[in-house]
C-alpha positions as CSV (number, residue, x, y, z in Angstrom):
1,M,14.1,-21.4,15.0
2,T,14.1,-23.0,11.7
3,G,14.4,-22.2,8.0
4,W,16.2,-19.0,6.3
5,R,16.2,-17.2,9.7
6,G,17.7,-20.2,11.9
7,W,20.3,-20.4,8.9
8,V,21.2,-16.7,9.3
9,V,21.5,-16.8,13.1
10,C,23.7,-20.0,12.9
11,G,25.8,-18.8,10.1
12,L,26.5,-15.3,11.3
13,G,27.1,-16.5,14.7
14,A,29.6,-19.0,13.4
15,S,31.3,-16.1,11.2
16,L,31.7,-14.3,14.3
17,V,33.3,-17.3,16.3
18,Y,35.6,-17.4,13.5
19,A,36.5,-13.7,13.4
20,L,37.4,-14.2,17.2
21,L,39.4,-17.4,17.4
22,P,43.0,-17.2,16.8
23,P,44.2,-18.8,13.4
24,G,44.8,-22.3,13.4
25,P,43.2,-25.5,12.5
26,I,39.8,-25.0,14.2
27,T,39.4,-22.0,12.3
28,L,40.4,-23.4,9.2
29,V,37.7,-26.2,9.7
30,L,35.2,-23.7,10.7
31,G,35.8,-21.6,7.8
32,L,35.4,-24.4,5.3
33,L,32.2,-25.9,7.0
34,I,30.5,-22.4,6.8
35,S,31.5,-22.3,3.1
36,M,30.3,-25.7,2.3
37,A,27.1,-25.1,4.5
38,S,26.2,-22.2,2.4
39,I,26.6,-24.2,-1.0
40,V,24.4,-27.1,0.5
41,V,21.6,-24.6,1.7
42,T,21.9,-22.8,-1.9
43,V,21.5,-25.8,-3.7
44,A,18.6,-27.5,-1.5
45,S,16.6,-24.1,-1.5
46,A,16.6,-24.0,-5.1
47,R,15.6,-27.3,-5.4
48,R,12.7,-26.6,-2.8
49,H,11.3,-23.4,-4.2
50,R,12.0,-24.3,-8.0
51,P,12.1,-20.7,-9.1
52,V,12.4,-19.8,-12.7
53,T,16.0,-18.8,-11.9
54,A,16.9,-22.2,-10.6
55,V,19.5,-22.7,-13.0
56,S,21.0,-19.2,-12.0
57,W,21.1,-20.3,-8.6
58,Y,22.8,-23.7,-9.4
59,V,25.4,-21.5,-11.4
60,F,26.1,-19.6,-8.4
61,A,26.5,-22.2,-6.1
62,A,29.0,-23.8,-8.6
63,G,30.9,-20.5,-8.3
64,V,31.0,-20.4,-4.5
65,S,32.1,-24.2,-4.8
66,S,35.1,-23.1,-6.9
67,W,36.1,-20.4,-4.2
68,V,35.8,-23.0,-1.5
69,L,37.9,-25.4,-3.5
70,G,40.5,-22.6,-3.7
71,D,40.4,-21.9,0.1
72,L,40.8,-25.7,0.8
73,V,43.9,-25.9,-1.7
74,Y,45.4,-23.0,-0.5
75,A,45.4,-24.1,3.0
76,F,47.1,-27.1,2.0
77,H,49.4,-25.7,-0.9
78,P,50.0,-21.9,-0.2
79,P,52.9,-21.0,-2.7
80,F,51.6,-18.5,-5.2
81,P,50.6,-19.3,-8.0
82,S,48.9,-22.6,-7.8
83,W,45.9,-24.6,-8.3
84,A,44.0,-22.6,-5.7
85,D,44.4,-19.6,-7.9
86,V,42.7,-21.5,-10.7
87,F,39.6,-22.4,-8.6
88,Y,39.6,-18.6,-7.5
89,L,39.7,-17.2,-11.0
90,G,37.5,-19.7,-12.1
91,A,34.6,-18.4,-9.7
92,Y,34.4,-14.9,-10.8
93,P,32.9,-15.5,-14.2
94,L,30.4,-18.3,-12.6
95,L,29.2,-15.7,-9.8
96,T,29.2,-12.7,-12.2
97,V,26.8,-14.5,-14.6
98,A,24.8,-15.9,-11.8
99,L,24.4,-12.4,-10.1
100,F,23.5,-10.6,-13.3
101,R,20.6,-13.0,-14.2
102,L,19.4,-13.3,-10.5
103,T,18.9,-9.5,-10.0
104,R,17.7,-8.5,-13.3
105,Q,14.1,-8.0,-14.7
106,R,12.5,-10.6,-17.2
107,G,13.3,-9.2,-20.5
108,P,15.7,-9.0,-23.3
109,V,19.4,-9.7,-22.3
110,W,20.4,-6.7,-24.0
111,S,18.8,-4.3,-21.7
112,G,19.5,-1.3,-20.0
113,T,21.2,-3.1,-17.0
114,L,23.8,-4.9,-19.4
115,I,24.7,-1.5,-21.0
116,D,25.1,0.1,-17.5
117,S,27.2,-2.8,-16.4
118,A,29.5,-2.4,-19.6
119,I,30.0,1.5,-19.3
120,I,31.0,0.6,-15.6
121,A,33.3,-2.3,-16.8
122,V,34.9,0.2,-19.4
123,G,35.6,2.9,-17.0
124,V,36.7,0.8,-14.1
125,G,38.8,-1.3,-16.5
126,I,40.6,1.5,-17.8
127,V,41.6,2.6,-14.1
128,Y,42.7,-0.9,-13.4
129,W,44.6,-1.3,-16.6
130,T,46.5,1.9,-16.1
131,F,47.6,1.5,-12.5
132,L,47.3,-1.8,-11.7
133,I,47.2,-4.5,-14.6
134,E,49.4,-2.6,-17.1
135,P,52.5,-2.5,-14.5
136,I,52.0,-6.1,-13.8
137,V,51.8,-7.3,-17.2
138,T,54.7,-5.1,-18.7
139,D,57.1,-6.2,-15.5
140,P,59.9,-8.5,-17.3
141,S,61.1,-9.4,-14.0
142,T,58.0,-11.6,-13.1
143,P,57.6,-15.0,-14.6
144,P,54.7,-14.7,-17.5
145,L,52.5,-17.1,-15.4
146,T,52.7,-15.2,-12.3
147,R,52.0,-11.9,-14.3
148,A,48.9,-13.7,-15.8
149,V,47.4,-14.6,-12.6
150,I,48.3,-11.4,-10.6
151,A,46.5,-9.5,-13.5
152,G,43.6,-11.8,-13.4
153,Y,42.5,-10.8,-9.7
154,P,42.0,-7.2,-10.8
155,T,40.3,-8.2,-13.9
156,A,38.1,-10.1,-12.3
157,G,37.3,-7.4,-9.9
158,V,36.4,-5.3,-12.9
159,L,33.4,-7.9,-13.6
160,L,32.3,-7.8,-10.0
161,C,32.3,-3.9,-10.0
162,A,30.5,-3.9,-13.4
163,V,27.7,-6.5,-12.0
164,I,27.4,-5.6,-8.3
165,I,27.2,-1.7,-8.6
166,P,24.2,-1.8,-10.7
167,I,22.8,-4.0,-7.9
168,L,23.4,-1.7,-5.3
169,L,21.8,1.2,-7.3
170,R,18.8,-0.3,-8.5
171,R,15.5,1.4,-7.8
172,G,11.9,0.2,-6.9
173,P,11.0,-2.3,-3.9
174,R,13.2,-5.3,-3.1
175,T,12.1,-8.5,-1.4
176,A,13.8,-10.0,1.4
177,S,16.0,-12.4,-0.9
178,L,17.0,-9.5,-3.0
179,W,18.0,-7.4,0.1
180,M,20.3,-10.1,1.3
181,L,21.6,-10.6,-2.3
182,T,22.6,-7.1,-2.2
183,A,24.0,-7.0,1.1
184,A,26.3,-10.0,0.4
185,S,27.3,-8.6,-3.2
186,G,28.3,-5.3,-1.3
187,L,30.6,-7.2,1.0
188,T,32.0,-9.3,-1.7
189,L,32.8,-6.0,-3.6
190,V,34.2,-4.2,-1.0
191,G,36.5,-7.3,-0.1
192,N,37.8,-7.8,-3.6
193,V,38.7,-4.0,-3.9
194,L,40.5,-3.8,-0.6
195,Y,42.2,-7.1,-1.5
196,T,43.2,-5.7,-5.0
197,L,44.4,-2.4,-3.7
198,V,46.1,-3.7,-0.4
199,P,47.0,-7.4,-1.1
200,A,49.2,-7.4,2.1
201,G,46.5,-6.0,4.2
202,P,44.1,-7.6,7.2
203,T,43.2,-10.9,5.3
204,R,41.5,-12.2,8.5
205,I,39.0,-9.5,8.3
206,L,38.4,-9.7,4.4
207,Y,38.1,-13.5,5.0
208,T,35.5,-12.9,7.5
209,A,33.5,-10.5,5.5
210,Y,33.7,-13.5,2.7
211,L,32.1,-15.7,5.2
212,V,29.4,-13.4,6.1
213,A,28.6,-13.0,2.5
214,Y,28.4,-16.6,1.7
215,V,25.9,-16.7,4.8
216,L,23.8,-13.9,2.9
217,F,23.9,-15.4,-0.3
218,A,22.7,-18.5,1.0
219,A,20.0,-17.1,3.1
220,A,18.8,-15.3,0.0
221,A,18.2,-18.6,-1.4
222,A,16.6,-20.0,1.4
223,H,14.2,-17.1,1.7
224,P,10.5,-17.9,0.1
225,S,10.6,-14.4,-1.5
226,M,13.6,-16.0,-4.0
227,A,10.9,-17.6,-6.0
228,L,9.4,-14.3,-6.9
229,P,10.2,-12.4,-10.2
230,V,12.2,-9.4,-9.8
231,A,10.1,-6.4,-9.6
232,G,10.7,-2.6,-9.6
233,A,12.5,-0.3,-11.9
234,G,15.8,-2.4,-11.7
235,D,17.3,-0.7,-14.9
236,A,15.6,2.6,-14.5
237,L,18.0,5.6,-15.0
238,G,17.6,7.2,-11.6
239,R,20.0,10.0,-10.2
240,S,22.4,7.4,-8.4
241,R,22.7,5.3,-11.5
242,L,23.0,8.5,-13.7
243,G,25.9,9.6,-11.5
244,V,27.8,6.4,-11.2
245,L,27.6,6.2,-15.3
246,T,29.0,10.0,-15.5
247,A,31.8,9.3,-12.9
248,S,32.5,6.1,-15.2
249,T,32.8,7.9,-18.3
250,M,34.7,10.8,-16.6
251,L,37.2,8.1,-15.6
252,V,39.0,8.2,-19.1
253,P,39.9,11.9,-19.3
254,A,40.7,11.8,-15.2
255,V,43.6,9.1,-16.2
256,L,44.8,11.7,-19.0
257,L,45.1,14.3,-16.2
258,I,46.9,12.0,-14.0
259,R,48.9,10.3,-16.6
260,G,49.0,12.3,-19.6
261,D,51.1,15.3,-21.0
262,W,49.6,18.6,-19.4
263,H,50.5,20.8,-22.3
264,R,49.1,18.2,-24.9
265,W,45.9,16.6,-23.1
266,G,45.2,18.9,-20.1
267,V,42.8,21.1,-22.1
268,V,41.1,18.1,-23.6
269,A,40.8,16.3,-20.6
270,V,39.3,19.2,-18.6
271,G,36.9,20.0,-21.6
272,S,35.9,16.4,-21.9
273,M,34.9,16.5,-18.1
274,V,33.2,19.7,-18.4
275,L,31.4,18.4,-21.5
276,F,30.2,15.0,-19.8
277,V,29.2,17.5,-16.7
278,L,26.8,19.5,-18.9
279,I,25.3,16.6,-20.7
280,T,24.7,14.8,-17.7
281,A,23.0,17.9,-16.1
282,R,20.9,18.0,-19.3
283,M,19.9,14.4,-19.2
284,A,19.1,14.7,-15.2
285,G,16.2,16.8,-16.3
286,Y,15.0,14.8,-18.9
287,V,15.4,11.6,-16.3
288,R,13.4,13.7,-13.9
289,R,10.3,14.2,-16.3
290,V,10.4,10.7,-17.7
291,D,10.3,9.4,-14.0
292,S,7.4,11.8,-13.2
293,Q,5.4,10.5,-16.0
294,A,6.2,7.1,-15.4
295,R,5.0,7.5,-12.1
296,R,1.8,9.0,-13.1
297,L,1.2,6.3,-15.8
298,R,2.0,3.4,-13.1
299,D,-0.5,5.4,-10.8
300,L,-3.3,5.3,-13.6
301,A,-2.4,1.5,-14.6
302,M,-2.4,0.3,-10.8
303,H,-5.2,2.5,-9.3
304,D,-8.8,2.6,-10.0
305,D,-9.6,6.2,-11.0
306,L,-13.0,6.5,-9.5
307,T,-12.1,5.6,-5.8
308,G,-8.0,6.0,-5.8
309,L,-7.9,2.1,-4.7
310,P,-5.4,-0.3,-6.0
311,N,-6.9,-2.2,-8.9
312,R,-6.6,-5.7,-9.2
313,R,-3.2,-5.8,-11.0
314,E,-1.8,-3.9,-8.1
315,L,-3.6,-6.2,-5.5
316,E,-2.1,-9.1,-6.8
317,Q,1.2,-7.7,-6.6
318,R,0.9,-6.5,-3.0
319,V,-0.5,-10.4,-2.3
320,T,2.5,-11.6,-3.8
321,G,4.8,-9.8,-1.5
322,A,2.3,-10.8,1.5
323,L,2.6,-14.4,0.8
324,A,6.3,-14.4,0.5
325,A,6.4,-12.7,4.1
326,G,4.2,-15.1,5.6
327,R,0.4,-16.0,6.1
328,C,-1.9,-13.6,4.8
329,H,-6.0,-13.5,4.0
330,V,-7.9,-11.9,1.0
331,I,-11.5,-10.9,1.2
332,V,-13.6,-10.6,-1.8
333,I,-16.7,-8.2,-1.3
334,D,-19.5,-8.2,-3.8
335,L,-22.5,-5.8,-3.1
336,A,-25.7,-7.6,-4.2
337,G,-28.1,-5.7,-6.3
338,F,-26.0,-2.7,-6.6
339,R,-26.7,-2.5,-10.3
340,H,-30.3,-1.3,-9.4
341,V,-28.9,1.8,-7.5
342,N,-27.5,2.9,-11.0
343,D,-30.9,2.0,-12.7
344,R,-33.1,3.9,-10.1
345,L,-30.9,6.8,-9.1
346,G,-28.4,7.2,-11.7
347,R,-24.7,6.5,-12.5
348,A,-23.7,9.6,-10.5
349,A,-25.2,8.3,-7.5
350,G,-23.8,4.7,-8.1
351,D,-20.3,6.2,-8.4
352,A,-20.8,8.3,-5.1
353,A,-22.0,4.9,-3.3
354,L,-18.7,3.3,-4.6
355,V,-16.3,5.8,-3.5
356,A,-18.2,5.7,0.0
357,V,-17.5,1.9,0.1
358,G,-13.9,2.4,-1.0
359,D,-13.6,4.8,2.1
360,L,-15.0,2.3,4.3
361,L,-13.0,-0.5,3.3
362,R,-9.7,1.7,3.4
363,S,-10.6,2.4,7.1
364,C,-10.8,-0.9,7.7
365,C,-7.1,-1.4,6.9
366,T,-5.7,-1.4,10.2
367,A,-2.1,-2.2,9.7
368,N,0.0,-0.4,7.1
369,S,0.7,-3.8,5.2
370,D,-3.2,-4.1,4.8
371,A,-4.9,-2.9,1.5
372,A,-8.4,-2.5,-0.3
373,A,-8.7,-2.5,-3.9
374,R,-11.7,-2.2,-6.3
375,M,-11.7,-5.4,-8.4
376,G,-14.2,-3.8,-11.0
377,A,-18.0,-2.8,-11.1
378,D,-19.3,-3.3,-7.6
379,E,-16.7,-5.8,-6.4
380,F,-14.0,-4.9,-4.1
381,A,-11.0,-6.8,-2.1
382,V,-9.0,-6.4,1.1
383,L,-5.7,-7.9,1.9
384,V,-5.1,-8.9,5.4
385,R,-2.0,-10.0,7.2
386,G,-3.7,-10.2,10.4
387,D,-6.9,-12.0,11.4
388,G,-8.9,-12.4,8.4
389,E,-12.0,-13.2,10.2
390,A,-12.0,-10.4,12.4
391,A,-11.4,-8.1,9.3
392,A,-14.3,-9.8,7.7
393,N,-16.6,-9.2,10.6
394,R,-15.7,-5.7,10.7
395,I,-16.2,-4.7,7.3
396,L,-19.6,-6.7,7.6
397,E,-20.4,-4.3,10.5
398,L,-19.6,-1.3,8.5
399,L,-21.4,-2.2,5.5
400,R,-24.7,-2.9,7.5
401,H,-25.3,0.5,8.0
402,P,-26.4,3.0,5.2
403,V,-23.9,4.7,2.9
404,Q,-24.3,8.0,1.8
405,A,-24.2,8.7,-1.9
406,G,-24.8,12.3,-2.6
407,E,-28.5,13.2,-1.4
408,H,-29.0,9.7,-0.8
409,E,-28.6,7.1,2.0
410,L,-28.4,3.7,0.5
411,L,-28.4,0.2,2.2
412,L,-26.4,-2.1,0.2
413,T,-26.0,-5.8,0.7
414,P,-22.6,-7.0,1.0
415,R,-21.7,-10.9,0.2
416,L,-17.9,-11.7,1.3
417,G,-15.6,-14.5,0.6
418,I,-12.6,-15.0,2.5
419,A,-9.7,-17.1,1.7
420,A,-6.0,-17.9,3.5
421,G,-2.9,-18.1,1.9
422,E,-0.6,-21.2,2.0
423,T,3.0,-21.5,1.2
424,G,3.8,-21.9,-2.0
425,M,0.7,-20.1,-3.4
426,T,0.6,-17.8,-5.9
427,A,-1.5,-14.5,-5.7
428,A,-3.8,-15.4,-8.5
429,E,-4.8,-18.6,-6.9
430,L,-5.5,-16.8,-3.3
431,V,-7.6,-14.2,-5.1
432,R,-9.2,-17.0,-7.1
433,R,-10.2,-18.9,-3.9
434,A,-11.7,-15.8,-2.4
435,D,-13.5,-15.1,-5.2
436,T,-14.9,-18.4,-5.4
437,A,-16.1,-18.1,-1.8
438,R,-17.6,-14.7,-2.6
439,Y,-19.4,-16.3,-5.4
440,A,-20.9,-18.9,-3.1
441,A,-22.0,-16.3,-0.7
442,K,-23.9,-14.3,-3.1
443,S,-25.4,-17.5,-4.6
444,G,-26.6,-18.9,-1.3
445,G,-27.6,-15.3,-0.1
446,M,-24.9,-15.8,3.0
447,P,-23.2,-12.7,4.3
448,L,-19.8,-14.4,4.8
449,V,-18.5,-17.7,3.3
450,S,-15.0,-19.0,3.8
451,Y,-13.0,-20.9,1.0
452,T,-13.1,-24.9,1.3
453,E,-12.1,-27.3,-1.5
454,E,-15.8,-28.4,-1.7
455,L,-16.6,-24.9,-3.2
456,D,-14.1,-25.7,-6.1
457,R,-15.8,-28.8,-6.4
458,T,-19.1,-27.2,-6.5
459,A,-18.0,-24.7,-8.9
460,E,-16.4,-27.2,-11.3
461,A,-19.6,-29.0,-11.3
462,A,-21.5,-26.0,-12.3
463,E,-19.0,-25.1,-15.3
464,R,-19.5,-28.8,-16.5
465,L,-23.2,-28.4,-16.3
466,G,-22.9,-24.9,-18.1
467,A,-20.7,-26.6,-21.0
468,D,-23.5,-29.5,-21.1
469,L,-26.2,-26.6,-21.4
470,R,-24.5,-25.2,-24.5
471,H,-24.1,-28.7,-26.3
472,S,-27.6,-29.7,-25.1
473,L,-29.2,-26.1,-26.8
474,D,-27.4,-27.0,-29.9
475,D,-28.5,-30.6,-29.9
476,G,-32.0,-30.2,-29.2
477,D,-32.2,-32.0,-25.6
478,F,-34.5,-29.6,-24.3
479,R,-38.5,-29.7,-24.3
480,V,-41.3,-27.8,-23.2
481,V,-44.4,-29.6,-21.2
482,Y,-47.3,-27.9,-20.1
483,Q,-49.1,-27.7,-16.7
484,P,-52.7,-27.0,-16.6
485,I,-54.2,-24.1,-15.0
486,V,-57.7,-24.8,-14.1
487,S,-60.9,-23.1,-13.2
488,L,-62.2,-24.0,-9.8
489,D,-65.7,-23.5,-10.4
490,S,-65.7,-25.9,-13.8
491,G,-62.7,-27.9,-13.4
492,R,-61.7,-27.1,-17.0
493,I,-58.4,-26.4,-18.2
494,T,-58.3,-22.5,-19.0
495,A,-54.8,-22.0,-19.4
496,V,-51.4,-23.8,-19.4
497,E,-47.9,-22.8,-17.9
498,A,-45.0,-23.6,-20.2
499,L,-42.1,-25.5,-18.0
500,V,-38.7,-26.7,-19.7
501,R,-37.2,-30.0,-19.0
502,W,-34.0,-31.2,-20.1
503,D,-32.9,-34.9,-20.8
504,H,-29.4,-35.2,-20.8
505,P,-28.1,-38.1,-22.9
506,V,-25.6,-39.0,-20.4
507,R,-26.8,-37.4,-16.8
508,G,-30.4,-38.3,-17.6
509,P,-33.4,-35.9,-16.6
510,V,-31.9,-32.9,-14.8
511,S,-33.9,-30.6,-12.5
512,P,-34.6,-27.2,-13.4
513,A,-33.8,-26.3,-9.9
514,T,-30.3,-27.3,-10.8
515,F,-29.6,-26.2,-14.2
516,I,-31.9,-22.9,-14.1
517,P,-29.3,-21.1,-11.7
518,V,-26.3,-22.2,-13.9
519,A,-28.1,-20.7,-16.9
520,E,-28.9,-17.9,-15.1
521,D,-25.3,-17.1,-14.0
522,N,-23.5,-17.7,-17.3
523,G,-26.2,-16.1,-19.6
524,L,-27.6,-19.2,-21.4
525,I,-30.9,-18.3,-19.6
526,V,-31.3,-16.0,-22.6
527,E,-31.3,-18.1,-25.5
528,L,-33.1,-20.7,-23.5
529,G,-35.9,-18.6,-22.5
530,E,-36.4,-17.5,-25.9
531,W,-36.4,-20.8,-27.1
532,I,-39.2,-21.7,-24.6
533,M,-41.3,-19.0,-25.6
534,R,-41.1,-19.4,-29.2
535,T,-41.6,-23.1,-28.6
536,A,-44.7,-22.6,-26.3
537,C,-46.3,-19.9,-28.6
538,G,-45.8,-22.3,-31.6
539,R,-47.4,-25.0,-29.7
540,F,-50.4,-22.9,-28.4
541,A,-51.1,-21.5,-32.0
542,E,-51.4,-25.0,-32.9
543,W,-53.8,-25.9,-30.3
544,R,-55.9,-23.0,-31.0
545,R,-56.2,-24.3,-34.4
546,E,-56.8,-27.6,-33.6
547,F,-59.0,-27.5,-30.7
548,G,-60.8,-24.0,-31.2
549,A,-63.0,-22.9,-28.4
550,A,-61.9,-25.7,-26.3
551,A,-58.1,-24.8,-26.4
552,P,-56.8,-22.8,-23.4
553,Q,-57.4,-19.1,-23.1
554,Y,-53.9,-18.1,-23.0
555,I,-50.4,-19.8,-22.4
556,S,-48.0,-18.5,-19.3
557,V,-44.2,-18.4,-20.0
558,N,-41.7,-17.6,-16.9
559,V,-39.2,-14.9,-17.9
560,S,-36.1,-14.6,-15.8
561,A,-34.3,-11.5,-14.3
562,R,-31.3,-11.9,-16.8
563,Q,-33.9,-11.8,-19.8
564,L,-35.6,-8.7,-18.4
565,S,-32.4,-7.0,-18.2
566,E,-31.4,-7.7,-22.0
567,P,-31.7,-4.9,-24.0
568,G,-34.4,-5.5,-26.8
569,F,-36.1,-8.0,-24.8
570,P,-39.6,-6.7,-25.6
571,D,-38.8,-6.5,-29.1
572,V,-38.0,-10.2,-29.1
573,V,-41.2,-11.1,-27.8
574,A,-43.0,-8.9,-30.0
575,G,-41.2,-10.9,-32.8
576,I,-41.9,-14.6,-31.4
577,L,-45.8,-13.1,-31.2
578,M,-45.6,-11.9,-34.9
579,D,-44.0,-15.2,-36.1
580,T,-46.2,-17.6,-34.3
581,G,-49.5,-15.6,-34.9
582,V,-50.5,-15.4,-31.4
583,H,-52.5,-12.3,-30.0
584,P,-50.4,-10.3,-27.3
585,G,-53.2,-10.8,-24.7
586,A,-52.9,-15.0,-25.2
587,L,-49.5,-14.7,-23.9
588,L,-48.9,-13.9,-20.1
589,V,-45.5,-13.1,-19.1
590,E,-44.7,-14.5,-15.4
591,V,-41.9,-12.5,-13.5
592,T,-40.7,-13.0,-9.8
593,E,-40.7,-10.1,-7.2
594,T,-37.0,-10.4,-7.0
595,A,-36.3,-9.8,-10.7
596,I,-38.1,-6.6,-10.7
597,F,-37.9,-5.2,-7.1
598,G,-34.7,-3.3,-7.9
599,G,-36.6,-1.3,-10.7
600,G,-34.5,0.2,-13.5
601,V,-34.2,-1.6,-16.8
602,A,-36.6,-4.6,-15.6
603,I,-39.2,-2.5,-14.9
604,E,-38.9,-0.6,-18.2
605,A,-39.0,-4.0,-19.7
606,V,-42.1,-4.9,-17.9
607,E,-44.0,-1.8,-18.7
608,T,-43.3,-2.0,-22.4
609,L,-44.7,-5.6,-22.6
610,H,-47.6,-4.4,-20.9
611,A,-48.2,-1.5,-23.0
612,A,-48.1,-3.7,-26.0
613,G,-51.2,-5.7,-24.5
614,I,-49.4,-8.4,-23.2
615,P,-50.5,-9.1,-19.4
616,I,-47.8,-9.5,-16.7
617,A,-48.1,-12.1,-13.8
618,L,-46.3,-11.7,-10.2
619,D,-45.1,-15.2,-9.8
620,D,-44.1,-17.1,-6.3
621,F,-45.8,-13.8,-4.7
622,G,-45.0,-13.7,-0.8
623,T,-41.7,-15.5,-1.2
624,G,-39.4,-12.7,-2.6
625,H,-39.3,-9.0,-1.1
626,S,-43.0,-9.3,-0.6
627,S,-43.6,-5.4,-1.2
628,L,-47.4,-4.6,-1.7
629,G,-45.8,-1.6,-3.3
630,L,-44.9,-3.5,-6.3
631,L,-48.6,-4.0,-7.0
632,R,-49.3,-0.5,-7.4
633,T,-46.0,0.5,-9.2
634,V,-45.5,-2.5,-11.8
635,P,-48.4,-3.3,-14.2
636,V,-49.3,-6.5,-13.0
637,D,-52.7,-8.3,-14.0
638,V,-52.3,-11.9,-12.4
639,L,-51.2,-12.8,-8.7
640,K,-49.7,-16.4,-8.4
641,V,-49.6,-17.5,-4.6
642,D,-46.8,-19.6,-3.8
643,K,-46.9,-23.1,-3.2
644,S,-45.3,-22.8,0.3
645,F,-48.5,-20.9,1.5
646,V,-50.8,-23.5,-0.1
647,D,-49.2,-26.9,1.3
648,E,-50.7,-26.5,4.8
649,I,-53.7,-24.7,3.9
650,T,-56.1,-26.8,5.5
651,E,-54.5,-26.7,8.7
652,P,-55.2,-23.9,11.1
653,G,-52.3,-21.4,11.4
654,R,-50.6,-18.5,9.8
655,Q,-50.3,-20.1,6.1
656,A,-54.4,-20.3,5.6
657,V,-54.5,-16.6,6.9
658,I,-52.0,-15.5,4.4
659,V,-53.8,-17.1,1.8
660,D,-57.1,-15.7,2.8
661,A,-55.4,-12.1,2.6
662,L,-53.7,-12.5,-0.9
663,I,-57.4,-13.1,-2.3
664,H,-58.6,-10.0,-1.0
665,V,-56.0,-8.1,-2.1
666,S,-56.1,-9.5,-5.3
667,N,-59.8,-8.6,-5.6
668,G,-59.4,-5.4,-4.2
669,L,-56.6,-4.4,-6.8
670,G,-58.6,-6.1,-9.6
671,L,-56.2,-8.9,-10.0
672,R,-56.6,-12.3,-11.2
673,A,-55.3,-14.8,-8.3
674,V,-53.9,-18.2,-9.2
675,A,-53.1,-20.6,-6.5
676,E,-50.1,-22.7,-7.1
677,G,-48.8,-26.3,-6.0
678,V,-52.4,-27.7,-5.1
679,E,-51.8,-31.4,-4.5
680,T,-55.3,-32.6,-2.9
681,E,-58.7,-32.5,-3.5
682,E,-59.6,-30.7,-0.1
683,Q,-56.9,-28.0,-0.8
684,A,-58.8,-27.1,-4.2
685,A,-62.2,-27.2,-2.1
686,Y,-60.7,-25.1,0.5
687,L,-59.2,-22.6,-1.9
688,R,-62.8,-22.3,-3.9
689,E,-64.4,-21.4,-0.5
690,L,-61.9,-18.6,0.0
691,G,-62.9,-17.2,-3.5
692,Y,-60.2,-18.4,-5.6
693,Q,-61.4,-19.0,-9.3
694,F,-58.1,-20.6,-10.7
695,A,-55.5,-22.9,-9.5
696,Q,-52.7,-25.4,-10.9
697,G,-50.7,-28.2,-9.2
698,W,-50.2,-31.9,-9.5
699,H,-53.9,-32.4,-8.3
700,F,-55.1,-31.1,-11.8
701,G,-52.3,-32.7,-13.5
702,R,-48.5,-33.0,-14.0
703,P,-46.7,-31.1,-16.7
704,V,-46.9,-33.0,-19.7
705,D,-46.4,-32.7,-23.7
706,R,-49.9,-32.3,-24.7
707,P,-52.6,-32.0,-21.7
708,D,-56.2,-33.4,-22.3
709,F,-58.1,-30.4,-22.6
710,S,-61.4,-32.4,-22.8
711,V,-61.5,-33.9,-19.3
712,P,-62.5,-31.8,-16.3
713,A,-60.4,-31.9,-12.9
714,R,-62.1,-33.0,-9.9
715,I,-62.5,-30.0,-7.4
716,G,-64.3,-31.5,-4.5
717,Q,-67.2,-30.1,-2.5
C-alpha cells in the first residue's frame, strides 16, 4: 500500500501505539517522529501536486513545525512559561491563515466566509474574555509575562474557532482532501477547547488527538484532490451556519444575563435575544427561498433543458472529481448526418430523437459514479469509471437499433471517441482527447476510435494546413485547371471540368485529396468554391468569345455539401453567371450522392438551381449511398460513372456488369452518362461499344490551364 492511503494507515497506527504505550522516552520519540513525518509529507505533497494553494500548504507546514518545535522544547524544558510557549503561540496565526486560505473558494478575500469568521470570533471572544481572559490579565498576583502567556492560549482558541467552525458548517460537495482537512480541524478545535477549559485534564488523550490531526492534515495534502479548486457553496448561508451566527450574536446578551445586573440589564438582554431570534427566523425564510432559486438556477446552468442530461460544464466538474478519485474514461458520441433528420422530418422529430438518445445513454451508466451528458447539438458524452471499452461497445450496440422519435423510427449512425484519464490530467484535457478521437472516427467513417498521440499530431497538421489555406486564399496561391470531357464518337472536346490546384510556396503542390477535406471541415470550402466557380465561368466566357463554336459547350464545376448547405447559395451562383455573362445552361453543377442523400437544405438548393436552368450532375455515382431513388427524386441531368468502375472495365467480372447496367439506367431515364477516369484507348473503345457517348480521363488529356480544343482524341476501334 503506497501513497496517501499508506501514510494514513501508518500514521494512525503509530498514533494508536503512542496512546497505548506508557509515558516515557519511547513515546516522546514516537510522537516527535509522527509530527515531523507529517511535516515532510505535507511539503513533499505540495511540491509534487503543485496546486494553486501551494503557498498556503507551506504556511500550514510552517505552523505545524512551530508546534512540533514547541513539543521538543517542552520535553527538555518543562517550566512555564518557556520558549516552548513562544513556538506554540506562534503556530496559531500560521495555522489560522493557512486553514482559511485552503478552505475558502476563489474570489475576493472580503467574502461571506471572512465575515462569518469575524462574527464568530467576536461572539466567542466576548465569552472567552469575560470568563477566561479578563480574570487572568487582571490578577495582580501573577507575573505579567505569565499572565500574557496564559491569556494567549484562549485568544488563539478564539482564532481557531473563528476559522474551523465555518469549515465544519460548509455546504456542498467535498473532495477527499477537504474531508480529511475538516476532520483534522475538528479534532484540533475540540482539543484546544478542552485544554482551555480543563488545562489539567487528560493531556495524554489530547496529545494523541493532536497526533491524529497531524496525520490527517498531511493526508489531506498527499491526496491528489488537494490540487482541485474548492467547489460547492462554501460561504452559502445555510440553516446550520445561520444558527451558529445567531448563537454567536446571542452570546453578548447571554453574558449580560449571567454577569450583569438583572434589574438594570435583564429586560434589555432578554429583549435583545428575542429580537435576534425573530430576525433570524425572518432571514431563515429568505434564505430558503434564495437557496431554492439558487438550486433551480444551478440546474438550468448545469443541465441541458431538452434531455435533462448534464451539460459540458457539469460533465467537466464530474470528470474533475473522477480524475481525483482514480482512473476513468470519457466517451464522446457524435450522430453522423443527424442534421438531415431536422431537414427532412422537422425540429420536433429531431428533438424527440435527441431525447431518446439521451435516455439510452443514461441507461448505459451502470454505476452511480458514471454520467451521461449532452455537449451540444447532436454530440453527447459519457463519463465511465469502470471499463471504458465495454461501455463504448454497449453504447454502439444500443444505437445500432432504430430509436423512436414520435411517429418515426430513425436509424442513426453513431461515431464514438474514447480517451482514458491519467494522473495529473485536467478534465478539459481528457474531454478534448475524447473529442479528438470522436472527430477521427467521424472523418474516417469508423464506429469507435481510441485516443492516441498520433491523433493529436494529425489534428495539429490539419490545423496548420487550415491556416495555410486561409493565407493562400488571400495570397492567390490557388489556380484552376481544366480536364477535357470528350465525345466518344468524334473525339473532340465537348466540355471541360474545372479542378482546383494548390501550389503552396513552402509545401509545394498539395493534393486536393489532402486539402479539400480540411476546407470542408473549417468552412473555407465555401469561399474557395465560390472563387473556383467564378474563375471557371470567367475563363469559359473568354473561350466562347475567342473560339466561338469550337469552344466547349459547357463547363462543369464541383460543389461541396458544405456549399449546398449555405443559405443563399443559389443566389451566389446566379450572381456569378450574371457577372461573367455565362448562360445558366452552360454551367453544369456537380454534386455527390452523399451531399444530397439526407435531403433538406441541400436538395432545396439543387432544385432551385435546376429551376433556374442550371443542369445538375450526380458525381462519382455508385460510390456513395448508391440509391437509385435519388435519380427519381433529385433533378439530375448527367450521371458521372465513377473511375473505380472503369479501371478494370476490359476484364471480365462485376465491374463491367455495373458499367453496362449504368448506361442502360441513364438511357432509360433520359440522362447523359459520362464515364470518368478513362486511362487507356482500350477502355475508351469498350465504353463506346457499351453505348457511352462521353468520357473523361488522362487518356484524353490531363487537367491543364488551357486545353487544346482543336486536336481530337484517339478513341480506338
